[in-house]
N, C-alpha and C positions, 0 to 999 in steps of 0.2 A: 213486406216480409215480416215474419213473426219476430218478436223480441225474445231471444233465447233465455233471458233472465226470467221471463214469465213462466217458463216450463222447467225450472231447475228441479222442482220436486215432483214432476209428473211421474205417474206410475208406468205409463207406456208411452214410448216415444220412438220415432223413426226419423233419422237424420242422414240424408245423402250428402256425403262429403265431396264426392267427385263421381262423374259418370261420363264415360267416353272412351275413345281408343287410346288415350294417353294415361289412363289411370281410373280405377273404380274402387270405391270404398263407401260403406254405409255403416252407421251405428244403430243397432236395435236395442232398445232398453225396455225392460219389463220387471216390475217389482224391484228386487235388489240386484238384478243381473244386467250386465252390459256386454253385448256381443259386437265385435267388429266383423262385418261381412266383406271379405276380400281386403287386401292391403296392396292396392295397385299404385300408391304414391309412396314417395320416400318417407321414412319414419319422421323426419323433421317436418315435412309438409303435412303429414297426417296429424301430428300433434298440434301444429299451428291451426289447422282448420277445425279440429275438434274444439280447441279452446275458444276460437272465434264463435263457434256454434253453441257454446255453453256446455260442452261435454268435456269432462276431465279424463285424459288418457289413462291416468293411474287407476280409474275405476273400472277399466275393462277387465272382464273375467276370462275371455276366450276369443279366438279368431276362427271363423269358419270360412272355408274356401270353396268357391263354385267350380273352378277349374284352373289349370296351371298356366294359362297364357299370361305373358308378362304384364299386361295392363291390369291384371288382377292379383299379382303376387310379387311385384318388384320390390316392395318394401317389407315383405313378410318376415324374413329372417331377423332383420335388425329390430323390427317392432316387437316381435315375440320375445327376443332375447332381452330387450330393454325393459319390458314389462314383466318378464318371467311368467308368461301365461301359456296355456296349451293351445295347440292348433288342431282343428278338426278337418280331416280330409276323407275322401274315399281312398281306398288303398291304391287304386289306379292313378288318381291324381297325385298322391304323394310320390309314387314311383316316378311319374313323369316330371314332377318338380325337381326331384333329386337328380334325375338325368340332365335336366336343363342346367342345374347349378354345377354339376360335376362332369364336364365333357370328357369324352374318352380320349386317351392319348396312347401313342405307341411306347412300349417299354421293352427293354431286353429281358431275357429270361432271368439274368442275374439281378436286375433292378427289381423285378417282380418278387423274386424270392426274398430279397432284402426287405422290401416293403411288408411282405407277409410276416416275416419274423418280427418286425417292429410292431405290427398290429397285434400279433399273437402275444407279445410281451405286455402290451398295454392292456389287453383284455384277458390275461391269463386267469384272473379270478372269476371270469364270467363264462369262458368257453371251454368245453371239453377238449382236452389235449388231442384226442383222436380226430377232432374235426378241425384242428388248427394247422394241418400240414400244408394247406394251400397249394396243392398240386394242380397245375393247369392241365386241361384236356389238350390244348395246343399251345406250346410255348411261344410260338410266333404270332399268336392271335393278338388283336387289339383288346386291351383290358380296361376295366373301370378303375379310375384313379382314386376315387374316394370309396368309403365303405358302402356296400350295397344296401339297398333299402331293406328293412326288416320284412319277414314273411310270416306273419301270424296266420294261424289256421282260421279261415272264415267259411262258414257254411252258407252258401248263397241262397239256400232254401229257407233259412230261418232268420228272424229278426231278433237281435240281442242287443245288449248295451254296446256302445262304441268300444272297440277293442283298443287297449293301450299298446302302442308300438314303441319298442325300445329305440330311443334316439341315438345317433352316433355319439360315442363317448368323448371325442376330441373337439374341443371348442373352436379349434382353428378350422374345422371342417365347415365350408360355406353352407352346408345343409343342416348344421346342428341346430336343434330347437330344444327349448326347455322341456317340452312334453308334446307327444303326438297322440291323437285319438282318431281311430278309424270309425267311420259310419258307412252305411250302405243306402243307396237310393231305395225308397220304398219302405224303409225301416225307421219310424220315428224314434227320437231320443230326446233327452232333456239336458239343458245346461242351466243349472240353478233354477230360476223361476220362469225360464222360457222353454216352451216345448218347440222342437224343431222337426219338421217333416220334409225331408229331402226327396226330390223327384227327378227322374232322368229327363234331360233336355237334348234335342238334336243339334249338336255343335261339333266342330272338328277338333275335339280335345279327347284326352284319354278316357275320362269318365265324368263328363260335365253334369252338373245338377242345378236346379232351382230350389227355392225353399218356401215353405209357409211357416212363419213364426207365430206362436200363440202365447199370449200373456194376459192375465187378468181378463180373460174372455174376449180379447181383441185378436183378430187374425190378420196378419200382414203377409202378402205374397210377393215373391221376388223372382222375376223371370226375365232375364236378359241373355244375350248370346245364344240365340236359337234360330235356326233357319226357317222353321215353320212351327205351328202350334198343333201338335198331335193330340189325340183324344186324352191321353193320360195327363197332359199339361192342362187342357181345358177343364178336366175334372178337378184338378188341384186349385184352379183359380176361381172356383165357385164359392159363394158365401164368405168372401173376405171383406174386411173393413178398409183395407188399403191394398191397392194393386200397383206395383212397380213393373212396367212392361216396356220391353225394348221397342223403339221406333227409330231404327238406325239410319236409314237412307231413303231418299227420294229416288224412285226408279230412273227417271229421266236424268237427274243430276249424276247418278252413278254411271249410267251408260255413256254419258257425254263427258264424264270427269277425267281426272288425270291418272287414275290407277291403271296399271298394266292390265291387259285383258285377262291374264291368269288370275289376278287378284279379284277383278270384277266377277269372274266366274265363281270363285270361292265365296264371295259375299252373297251372291245371288243363289247359291246352292241350298239344298235342304239341310246342310250342316253349317250354314253361314250365319247371316244376320237378318233380323226381321225388318222389312221395309215399312215405311209409313202406311202404305196401302194394305199390307198384310196385318199390321196392328189394327188398322181401322176396320178391316173386315171382321176381325175377331170382336172388336168392341161393338160392332153393329149386329153380328149374328151369333156369336158364341159366348158373349159375356152376359152375366145375369143382372148387371146393373146395381149390385148391392153395395159396392164400395163407397165410402165417404170421400175417398181421394183416389184419383188415378194419376200416377206419375209416369210420364214418358221419359225413357232413359236410354243411355248409350247412343245418343245422337252423334252422327259422323260430322266432323268439322269440314270435311272435304266434299261430302256428298249429301248434305242435308242443310236445311235452314230451320231454326226453331219455329218460325212463322208457318212454314209448310207443315211441319209435324203437328203443330197445334191445330191449324185449320182442318187438316185431314181427320184428326181425332174428334174435333168438335162436331164436324159433319156426321161422323159415325155415331156419336152419342146422341145426336138428333134431339137436342133440347132437354136431355135428362140431367145435365149438369146444373148444380145449384150450390148454395152455401152449405147445404146439409148433405148433399149426395153428388157423387161423381165430379167433385171439384177437380179440375184439370190443372196439373202442375208440370213443369219441365225441369228435369235435373240437368245440370250443366257440368262442363269439364273443368272450368277454371275458378268456380266458386261453389260454396256449399249451398244446399237448399235448406233453409231454416227448419228446425225440427218440427215434425207434425206430432201433436200430442193427443192422447185419448183419455 
C-alpha cells in the first residue's frame, strides 16, 4: 500500500474511501480543490477514513452525488452541514433524495393549514403573499411533510453553469443543506481547479450519473452502478489516466446466492449492476488501454470474491497490465484504498 504521507502535497490524487453495497465514497483532489464523490458512510466514519488516508476533511470544497441510493448518500446531510460545503446534484437526484429523507404522511386538513401558516410566517420575507395561501387541490390527499424541493428553471437543451437551488430554511429539516448546486448530465462544469464532466448511466435511480474529473491535465473516470455499458459511457471512458469501473458480481455466485429472485433480477437487469464478466468484456473489447490505473469497484460481499473479480479482469487485460499502465487495483468496502497520485 502507498504511504499517504508521501502524497500530502500531490497536485492530483484519487482516494477511494469505501466501495460496495454498504457505502461508497471517494476523494478527488486537484490543484487547490478537494471534492468528495458520494457520502455513503456516516460522517464520523468518513472523517476517520479520510484522516487515515492522509486527507483532511476540513479541506473539502464540495460534495458531488452520483445518485440517491442510500449506499451513496447516507452520510450526506451531516457531512455537508459539518463542513458547511455545497452539494452538487442533478435536479432529479436532489428531488429523489429529498423524498427519501422526508416520507409522506397523512394529515388532516386543519393540520395542513396550520403547517402552511407556520411555513408562510417563517418565509414571509421570501415568498409573495399571493403564493403562500397553501390551498390544497384535495384536502384528504396525502401531503409532503417537509418543504418541497426547489424548482429552478432548467433548459434541457442548453449547458450552463450549475444552477443554485434555494435550500430549505429550517435547519431542523432533515434535508437541509448549506448550499445546493444543480448540474446536468452531458454539461461539463468546474469546481475550483477540477473540471467535471457528468454522463448518464443506466441504473434504477432517478437520474444517475458517472463522472470524468480533469485536473492538471489528468483525467479520472468514475463509472459504477450501471447495468451495462452503453455507447455514451464507452465514449466517456476513452483517453483516461485512471478508470474506476464496477465489477459487482460473479454471475454464478449471484444465481446460486442468498438474494430473493426479485433482487437477483434487478441486479442482472440493464439498470442493475455490472458483473465481472461484463466489466471484463469491456476491458477486452471496448477499452482503449490508456489508463495507468484500473480500479475494480462496488464488489458485492454476497455475490463476488475479490480473487474472482481480479482474475477475470486480468484475463481481459491480456498482459497489458504493468507498473506504468493498466495497474489493476481493487477497491474494498471496509478499508480505504491508499491515494493514487499523479
